[in-house]
C-alpha positions in Angstrom: -14.4 -3.8 -18.1 -18.1 -4.5 -18.5 -20.6 -2.3 -20.3 -23.7 -0.7 -18.8 -26.7 0.9 -20.5 -29.9 2.2 -19.0 -33.0 4.1 -20.2 -36.1 5.8 -18.9 -38.5 7.6 -21.2 -41.3 7.3 -23.7 -39.5 4.9 -26.1 -39.6 1.1 -26.1 -36.6 0.3 -24.0 -35.6 -3.2 -25.2 -34.3 -2.2 -28.6 -32.3 0.7 -27.0 -30.7 -1.7 -24.5 -29.8 -4.4 -27.0 -28.3 -1.9 -29.5 -26.4 -0.3 -26.7 -25.1 -3.6 -25.4 -23.9 -4.5 -28.9 -22.0 -1.3 -29.1 -20.5 -1.8 -25.6 -19.6 -5.5 -26.2 -16.0 -4.6 -26.8 -15.9 -3.8 -23.0 -16.9 -7.4 -22.1 -18.5 -10.4 -23.8 -18.7 -13.2 -21.3 -22.4 -12.8 -20.7 -25.2 -10.3 -21.1 -28.5 -9.4 -19.6 -31.3 -6.9 -19.3 -34.0 -6.0 -16.7 -37.2 -4.4 -18.0 -39.9 -2.7 -15.8 -43.2 -2.5 -17.5 -44.9 -0.2 -15.0 -47.0 -3.0 -13.5 -44.5 -3.6 -10.6 -43.1 -6.6 -12.6 -39.5 -7.2 -13.7 -38.7 -9.0 -16.8 -35.1 -10.4 -16.4 -33.3 -12.1 -19.2 -29.6 -13.2 -18.8 -27.4 -15.4 -20.9 -23.9 -16.6 -20.9 -22.0 -15.7 -24.1 -22.3 -12.8 -26.4 -25.1 -10.2 -26.8 -26.2 -12.2 -29.9 -26.9 -15.2 -27.6 -29.1 -13.1 -25.4 -30.9 -11.8 -28.5 -31.6 -15.3 -29.6 -32.8 -16.3 -26.1 -35.4 -13.6 -25.9 -36.7 -14.0 -29.5 -40.5 -14.2 -29.5 -41.0 -12.9 -26.0 -43.3 -9.9 -25.3 -40.9 -7.1 -24.2 -43.0 -4.0 -23.8 -41.5 -1.6 -21.3 -40.2 2.0 -21.1 -37.6 1.7 -18.4 -34.8 -0.8 -18.2 -31.1 -1.6 -17.6 -28.6 -3.8 -19.4 -25.1 -5.2 -19.0 -22.4 -7.0 -20.9 -19.9 -8.7 -18.6 -16.2 -9.3 -18.3 -16.0 -11.8 -15.5 -14.2 -10.9 -12.3 -16.0 -12.6 -9.4 -17.4 -16.0 -10.6 -17.1 -17.7 -13.9 -19.2 -16.7 -16.9 -22.7 -18.2 -16.5 -26.4 -17.4 -16.7 -26.5 -17.0 -13.0 -23.5 -14.8 -12.6 -24.6 -12.5 -15.5 -26.1 -9.1 -14.6 -28.6 -7.7 -13.7 -28.7 -9.0 -10.2 -31.8 -8.9 -8.0 -32.2 -8.2 -4.3 -33.4 -11.0 -2.1 -36.9 -9.7 -2.0 -37.0 -9.3 -5.8 -37.7 -5.6 -5.5 -34.4 -4.1 -6.8 -32.4 -4.8 -10.0 -28.8 -3.6 -10.4 -26.0 -3.6 -13.0 -22.4 -3.0 -11.9 -19.0 -2.4 -13.4 -16.1 -2.6 -11.0 -15.0 -4.6 -8.0 -16.4 -4.4 -4.4 -13.2 -5.3 -2.5 -14.9 -5.8 0.9 -17.7 -7.9 -0.5 -16.8 -11.0 1.5 -17.2 -9.3 4.9 -20.4 -7.6 3.7 -21.7 -10.9 2.5 -21.1 -12.7 5.8 -22.8 -9.9 7.7 -25.8 -10.0 5.3 -26.0 -13.8 5.6 -26.2 -13.5 9.4 -29.2 -11.2 8.8 -30.9 -13.9 6.7 -29.9 -13.0 3.2 -29.2 -15.8 0.8 -27.2 -15.5 -2.4 -27.5 -17.4 -5.7 -24.5 -16.1 -7.6 -20.7 -15.9 -7.0 -20.6 -12.2 -7.7 -19.7 -9.2 -5.6 -22.5 -7.4 -7.4 -25.2 -9.4 -5.8 -23.8 -8.6 -2.4 -24.2 -4.9 -3.2 -27.8 -5.1 -4.3 -28.6 -7.1 -1.1 -26.9 -4.4 1.0 -29.1 -1.7 -0.7 -32.1 -3.9 0.0 -31.2 -4.3 3.7 -30.8 -0.6 4.3 -33.9 0.3 2.3 -36.1 -2.2 4.3 -34.5 -1.6 7.8 -34.6 2.1 7.7 -37.6 2.6 5.4 -35.5 4.6 2.9 -36.0 5.8 -0.6 -34.0 4.0 -3.3 -31.8 7.0 -3.7 -31.0 7.2 0.0 -30.5 3.4 0.4 -28.0 3.5 -2.5 -26.2 6.5 -1.0 -25.8 4.8 2.4 -24.8 1.5 0.9 -22.0 3.0 -1.2 -20.6 4.7 1.9 -20.0 1.2 3.3 -18.3 -0.4 0.3 -14.6 -0.4 -0.6 -13.6 -0.6 -4.3 -14.7 0.6 -7.7 -18.1 0.8 -9.1 -20.4 2.2 -11.8 -24.0 1.1 -11.0 -27.5 1.7 -12.2 -30.4 0.5 -10.0 -34.1 0.3 -10.4 -37.0 -0.4 -8.1 -40.0 -2.3 -9.3 -42.2 -0.4 -6.8 -41.3 2.9 -8.5 -41.0 2.7 -12.3 -40.5 6.4 -12.5 -36.9 6.5 -11.2 -33.4 5.2 -12.0 -30.5 5.7 -9.6 -26.9 5.6 -10.8 -23.5 6.2 -9.2 -19.8 5.9 -10.0 -16.4 5.6 -8.4 -13.4 4.5 -10.4 -15.5 3.2 -13.3 -16.9 5.5 -16.1 -20.6 6.3 -16.3 -22.4 9.1 -18.1 -25.9 10.4 -18.3 -27.5 11.2 -21.6 -30.2 13.9 -21.6 -32.8 13.8 -24.3 -36.3 15.2 -24.7 -38.1 13.9 -21.6 -35.9 10.9 -21.7 -32.6 9.9 -20.1 -29.9 7.4 -20.8 -27.1 5.8 -18.8 -24.0 4.3 -20.4 -20.4 3.4 -19.8 -19.4 5.5 -22.7 -21.1 7.5 -25.5 -21.4 4.7 -28.0 -24.9 3.5 -27.0 -26.5 7.0 -26.9 -24.9 9.1 -29.6 -27.8 8.4 -32.0 -30.3 9.7 -29.5 -28.6 12.7 -27.9 -25.3 14.5 -27.7 -26.1 16.2 -24.4 -24.3 14.3 -21.6 -23.2 14.6 -18.0 -20.0 12.7 -17.1 -20.4 11.6 -13.5 -17.3 12.2 -11.3 -16.2 9.8 -8.6 -18.6 9.4 -5.7 -21.4 11.2 -7.5 -25.0 9.9 -7.6 -27.4 10.6 -10.4 -31.1 10.3 -9.8 -33.4 10.5 -12.8 -37.2 10.9 -12.3 -39.7 11.1 -15.2 -41.4 14.2 -13.8 -38.6 16.2 -12.3 -35.6 15.2 -14.4 -31.9 14.8 -13.4 -30.5 15.5 -10.0 -26.8 15.0 -9.1 -25.6 14.6 -5.5 -22.4 13.6 -3.8 -22.2 10.5 -1.7 -22.3 13.0 1.3 -25.7 14.1 0.0 -24.5 17.5 -1.3 -26.7 18.7 -4.2 -24.7 19.7 -7.3 -25.6 21.5 -10.6 -25.2 19.1 -13.5 -22.5 20.2 -16.0 -23.8 19.3 -19.4 -21.3 18.7 -22.2 -21.6 17.9 -25.9 -20.7 14.4 -26.9 -18.0 14.5 -29.5 -18.7 11.4 -31.5 -20.0 10.6 -35.0 -22.4 7.6 -35.5 -20.3 6.4 -38.4 -17.3 6.1 -36.2 -18.8 3.3 -34.2 -19.9 1.2 -37.2 -17.6 -1.0 -39.3 -18.1 0.9 -42.5 -17.8 -2.2 -44.8 -14.8 -3.7 -43.1 -15.0 -7.2 -41.7 -13.6 -6.2 -38.3 -13.3 -2.9 -36.4 -9.5 -3.6 -36.0 -9.0 -3.6 -39.7 -11.0 -0.4 -40.1 -9.0 1.2 -37.3 -5.7 0.2 -38.9 -6.8 1.8 -42.2 -8.1 4.9 -40.4 -4.6 5.8 -39.1 -3.5 8.2 -41.9 -6.5 10.3 -41.0 -6.4 9.9 -37.2 -2.8 10.9 -36.9 -3.5 13.9 -39.2 -6.3 14.8 -36.8 -3.9 14.4 -33.9 -1.7 17.0 -35.5 -4.3 19.3 -36.9 -4.0 22.8 -35.4 -1.0 21.7 -33.4 1.8 21.8 -36.0 2.7 24.0 -39.0 5.9 23.0 -40.7 6.0 25.9 -43.1 5.7 28.5 -40.3 7.8 26.3 -37.9 5.6 26.0 -34.9 4.1 23.4 -32.6 1.2 24.4 -30.2 0.0 22.0 -27.6 -2.3 23.7 -25.2 -1.2 21.8 -22.1 2.5 22.4 -23.0 1.9 26.1 -23.5 0.0 26.5 -20.3 2.6 24.8 -18.1 5.7 25.6 -20.1 7.8 26.8 -17.2 7.2 23.7 -15.1 7.7 21.4 -18.0 10.9 23.1 -19.1 12.3 23.1 -15.6 11.3 19.6 -14.7 14.0 17.4 -13.2 12.6 14.3 -14.9 9.5 12.9 -16.6 7.9 9.8 -15.4 5.6 8.0 -17.8 3.0 5.6 -16.4 0.9 3.3 -18.6 -0.3 -0.2 -19.2 -0.2 -2.5 -22.2 0.1 -0.8 -25.6 0.2 2.6 -24.0 3.3 1.4 -22.1 5.0 0.7 -25.4 4.1 4.2 -26.6 5.6 5.6 -23.4 8.7 3.6 -23.9 9.1 5.1 -27.3 8.4 8.5 -25.6 11.5 7.9 -23.5 13.7 7.7 -26.6 12.0 10.9 -28.0 12.1 13.0 -24.8 15.7 12.0 -23.9 16.9 12.4 -27.5 15.2 15.7 -28.3 14.5 17.4 -25.0 17.5 16.0 -23.1 15.5 15.3 -20.0 15.7 12.2 -17.9 12.7 9.9 -18.4 11.5 6.8 -16.5 8.8 4.6 -17.9 6.8 2.7 -15.4 4.1 0.0 -15.5 1.3 1.9 -13.6 0.4 -1.3 -11.8 3.9 -1.5 -10.2 4.5 2.2 -9.8 1.4 2.7 -7.6 2.6 0.1 -5.1 6.3 0.8 -5.0 6.2 3.9 -2.8 8.1 5.9 -5.5 10.2 9.0 -4.9 8.4 12.0 -6.3 8.9 15.7 -6.0 7.2 18.9 -7.2 9.9 19.1 -9.9 8.7 15.9 -11.5 6.2 15.6 -14.3 4.1 12.4 -14.3 2.7 11.7 -17.7 -0.2 9.2 -17.9 -1.1 7.5 -21.2 -4.4 5.7 -21.7 -6.7 5.2 -24.6 -9.8 5.1 -22.5 -8.6 7.6 -19.9 -10.2 5.2 -17.3 -7.4 2.5 -16.9 -7.6 1.8 -13.2 -3.9 1.3 -12.5 -2.8 4.4 -14.5 -5.5 6.5 -12.8 -4.3 5.3 -9.4 -0.7 6.0 -10.2 -1.6 9.5 -11.2 -3.6 10.0 -8.0 -0.5 9.0 -6.0 1.7 11.4 -8.0 -0.9 14.2 -7.4 -0.7 13.6 -3.6 3.1 14.0 -3.9 2.9 17.3 -5.7 4.1 16.3 -9.2 2.7 18.0 -12.3 0.2 15.6 -14.0 0.0 15.5 -17.8 -2.5 13.2 -19.6 -2.5 11.8 -23.1 -5.9 10.1 -23.6 -8.4 9.5 -26.4 -11.8 9.8 -24.6 -13.0 13.3 -23.9 -14.3 13.8 -20.3 -12.5 10.6 -19.0 -11.3 10.3 -15.5 -7.6 10.9 -16.4 -8.5 13.9 -18.4 -10.3 15.4 -15.4 -7.6 14.5 -12.9 -4.5 15.8 -14.7 -3.3 19.4 -14.6 -2.8 19.5 -18.3 -2.9 17.2 -21.3 -3.7 16.5 -24.9 -6.4 14.5 -26.5 -5.5 12.0 -29.3 -8.6 12.8 -31.3 -8.6 9.3 -32.8 -12.3 8.7 -32.5 -13.8 5.6 -30.8 -11.5 2.6 -30.8 -13.7 -0.4 -30.7 -11.3 -3.2 -31.5 -9.8 -4.6 -28.2 -6.3 -4.6 -29.7 -5.2 -1.0 -29.9 -3.9 0.4 -33.2 -4.9 4.0 -34.0 -4.7 5.0 -30.3 -1.1 3.8 -30.2 0.0 5.8 -33.2 -1.9 8.8 -31.9 -0.1 8.6 -28.6 3.2 8.4 -30.4 2.4 11.4 -32.5 1.6 13.5 -29.4 4.7 12.3 -27.6 6.7 13.3 -30.7 5.1 16.8 -30.8 5.7 17.2 -27.1 9.4 16.2 -27.2 10.0 18.4 -30.3 8.3 21.4 -28.7 10.2 21.0 -25.4 13.5 20.4 -27.2 13.1 23.5 -29.4 12.2 25.7 -26.5 15.2 24.4 -24.5 17.5 24.8 -27.4 18.6 21.1 -27.3 17.9 20.5 -31.0 19.3 22.6 -33.8 16.8 24.8 -35.6 17.5 23.1 -39.0 16.8 19.7 -37.5 13.7 20.9 -35.8 12.3 22.2 -39.1 13.4 19.0 -40.9 11.5 16.9 -38.4 8.4 19.1 -38.6 8.3 18.6 -42.4 8.9 14.8 -42.0 6.1 14.5 -39.4 3.6 16.4 -41.6 4.4 13.9 -44.4 3.8 10.8 -42.3 0.0 10.5 -43.0 0.5 10.4 -46.8 3.4 7.9 -46.4 1.2 5.8 -44.1 -1.6 5.8 -46.7 0.9 4.7 -49.4 2.2 1.9 -47.1 -1.3 0.6 -46.4 -2.1 0.6 -50.1 1.0 -1.4 -51.1 1.7 -3.8 -48.3 -1.6 -5.5 -47.3 -1.6 -8.2 -49.9 2.0 -9.1 -49.3 1.4 -9.2 -45.5 -1.6 -11.4 -46.0 0.6 -13.8 -48.0 3.2 -13.9 -45.3 0.5 -14.5 -42.6 -0.6 -17.6 -44.5 3.0 -18.9 -44.5 3.5 -18.6 -40.7 0.0 -18.9 -39.3 0.7 -22.4 -37.8 3.7 -21.2 -35.8 3.6 -21.8 -32.0 6.0 -19.0 -31.2 7.4 -15.9 -32.7 10.3 -13.5 -31.9 10.2 -9.8 -32.7 13.5 -7.9 -32.8 14.2 -4.1 -33.0 16.8 -1.6 -32.0 16.6 1.9 -30.7 13.3 3.6 -31.6 12.1 0.3 -33.0 12.6 -1.8 -29.9 9.2 -0.6 -28.5 7.7 -1.5 -31.9 9.1 -5.1 -31.5 7.3 -5.3 -28.1 4.1 -3.9 -29.6 4.2 -6.3 -32.6 4.6 -9.2 -30.3 1.7 -8.1 -28.0 -0.6 -7.7 -31.0 0.1 -11.3 -32.1 -0.5 -12.7 -28.7 -3.6 -10.7 -28.1 -5.6 -11.7 -31.2 -4.0 -14.9 -32.6 -3.0 -16.6 -29.4 0.4 -17.3 -30.7 3.1 -16.9 -28.1 5.4 -14.1 -29.1 8.2 -12.0 -27.4 9.7 -8.7 -28.3 13.4 -8.1 -27.7 16.2 -5.6 -28.3 18.0 -7.2 -31.2 21.3 -7.2 -29.4 19.7 -9.2 -26.5 18.9 -12.1 -28.8 22.2 -13.7 -28.0 21.5 -13.5 -24.3 18.9 -16.3 -24.3 16.3 -16.1 -27.0 18.6 -17.4 -29.7 18.3 -20.8 -28.1 14.7 -21.0 -29.3 15.4 -20.3 -32.9 14.9 -23.1 -35.4 13.3 -23.6 -38.8 9.9 -23.3 -37.3 10.4 -20.0 -35.6 9.3 -16.8 -37.4 11.6 -14.0 -36.5 10.3 -10.5 -37.3 13.0 -8.0 -37.6 12.3 -4.2 -37.7 15.4 -3.1 -39.7 14.8 0.5 -40.6 17.5 2.1 -38.3 20.2 3.7 -40.4 22.3 4.4 -37.2 22.6 0.7 -36.4 22.1 -0.9 -39.8 25.3 -3.0 -39.8 24.5 -4.3 -36.3 21.0 -5.3 -37.5 22.5 -7.1 -40.5 24.6 -9.1 -38.1 21.6 -10.0 -36.1 19.8 -11.2 -39.2 22.8 -13.3 -40.2 22.8 -14.9 -36.8 19.1 -15.9 -37.2 19.8 -17.1 -40.7 22.6 -19.3 -39.5 20.1 -21.1 -37.2 17.5 -21.6 -39.9 15.1 -19.1 -38.4 12.4 -17.8 -40.8 13.1 -14.1 -41.2 10.5 -11.5 -41.9 12.1 -8.1 -42.2 10.5 -4.7 -42.2 13.0 -2.6 -44.2 13.2 0.9 -45.8 12.4 1.1 -49.5 15.3 0.1 -51.6 17.1 -1.9 -48.9 19.3 -4.6 -50.4 21.5 -6.2 -47.8 18.8 -7.4 -45.4 16.4 -8.2 -48.3 18.9 -10.6 -49.7 19.1 -12.4 -46.3 15.4 -12.4 -45.3 12.8 -15.0 -46.3 10.2 -12.2 -46.6 10.6 -8.4 -46.7 8.1 -5.6 -46.2 9.2 -2.2 -47.3 8.1 1.1 -45.6 8.6 4.6 -47.1 11.8 6.4 -46.1 11.5 9.0 -43.3 13.6 10.4 -40.4 14.8 7.5 -38.2 13.0 8.6 -35.1 9.7 8.7 -37.0 10.1 5.2 -38.5 8.0 3.6 -35.7 4.9 5.3 -37.0 5.4 3.4 -40.2 7.1 0.2 -39.1 4.2 -0.7 -36.8 1.7 -0.8 -39.6 2.7 -4.1 -41.2 3.0 -5.6 -37.8 -0.6 -4.7 -37.0 -1.7 -6.1 -40.3 0.4 -9.3 -39.8 -1.3 -10.0 -36.5 -4.7 -9.2 -38.0 -4.3 -11.6 -41.0 -2.9 -14.4 -38.9 -5.8 -14.1 -36.5 -8.3 -14.2 -39.3 -6.6 -17.2 -40.9 -6.6 -19.0 -37.5 -10.4 -18.4 -37.1 -10.0 -16.1 -34.1 -12.4 -13.3 -33.2 -10.2 -10.4 -33.9 -12.3 -7.7 -32.2 -13.1 -9.7 -29.2 -10.2 -11.9 -28.3 -10.7 -14.4 -25.4 -10.2 -13.2 -21.9 -9.6 -9.6 -22.9 -11.7 -6.4 -22.6 -11.0 -3.0 -24.0 -11.0 -0.8 -21.0 -9.4 -2.2 -17.9 -11.2 -0.3 -15.2 -10.4 -2.8 -12.4 -7.2 -4.0 -11.0 
């Protein structure tokens, strides 16, 4: 939630901040603002409700000469979107400016104490309380900015990523993080701060990922210094930013989501590259190899995730239980962390998150770590909090996913779960060697089949979208491995088109949802399961008898369901447990085209942000 960018160096800061905010806007787009310090002990503060483009229009024609500044794009938590609640926030004396991502949970008690000391607040935010607290400590104790920030953070409860500047010292920026991502980019006599690598990749690839309760101090003359909140000096660990500039641009597509849908043949090939060789018959996942004994001897796997990642985990349950014959529990991370779960050292807790920063998933893994379970992470962002916390793991290698509605990260997660389940099953001897090799070959062929599917189905899906775009509700049905795909298809439609949709196991339709079906109800049926084909035909007939509008995703050459359905979309034939990697594609496209036809902002749907770093 929210995006932060900061800069100190010889360049003009305003263009850097604005370009950075545009690239971070997928993290929040309720309001945006910048604070510039021109070296004359004067702040220039510009804040505007709405998108970064609104801020850009607002400042047009103003003189914006400065070489140090901070910027922020907001996803509202405390206080509604407004010019006043937008960041940056100023201290009461106007000396300090601060941007913040996260939630200060004890802000109300801090606010009351500060009000008793004479502080007055103009916004509804917890962030303004934090900058006033830093001001109070700085003035009362005559502290440096760095020391005032350090002491203030020792008094707050919650999550934060902050960057602070002091108009009485234009040669320093102070930043800190706990529970929300923040990195420092190191250039040639210049430094950058950002929530992720997208704002800084064109300037430098040398970065330091701040860990929880670390403070970064950047001074023009002496450079970067990293300390803990206990004031322990640390040596910065500089890493290379793994990102290409073209990966964060639309590349001719109207929306990032559409680009990311079409990238999937390449991204899942990247997820498999160096990890699978069908001809030689091997799978090599570094984390699996390193902890093979504990993984093979585990009593159970517990998968924790949120949103789309939870759907991938649910599919992982089918894969792990079917191939590796090990018990699996799939948990919403937000519930797991508060349920006092039973965990032992013989459990493996697997966390899935695109960003690697999802607050609930991270907290669930921290709880599992305290109970002695082995932690395994499947994330997309290198250097993320989950990647650092877990004992082992695998990166998706999908590249930046900018569209809020996840597409390529989902299929990347499914590929890695499939590789993991196959590897463990083969090592345990729970799948036949011939079937193992058959699945390896089928998996290696998925990228080319996905490419074929994308080439042949888009126009057809666009037509179907036009036929059902006015629907108020939709029902998605699937069985077995395609039940999680029904859930994912329904989520995508809700997220970006604002049509209410529900995913159900097809057999459960008769236990309630069938009451909703009429001639106005689109029913999307994923009907690629050979093992339950007759059952799915029966489900389709039941919908047909109630005049539901049937959109069926079927295997090439299907006849029975195609004769019953109003519309059919064919996917290439593959092994049944791999069909979700193909059947999800037309559902992603369907939600995309419906949203476009309804005039929705596909990449920035209302009320949503990409990376949920707060509860």
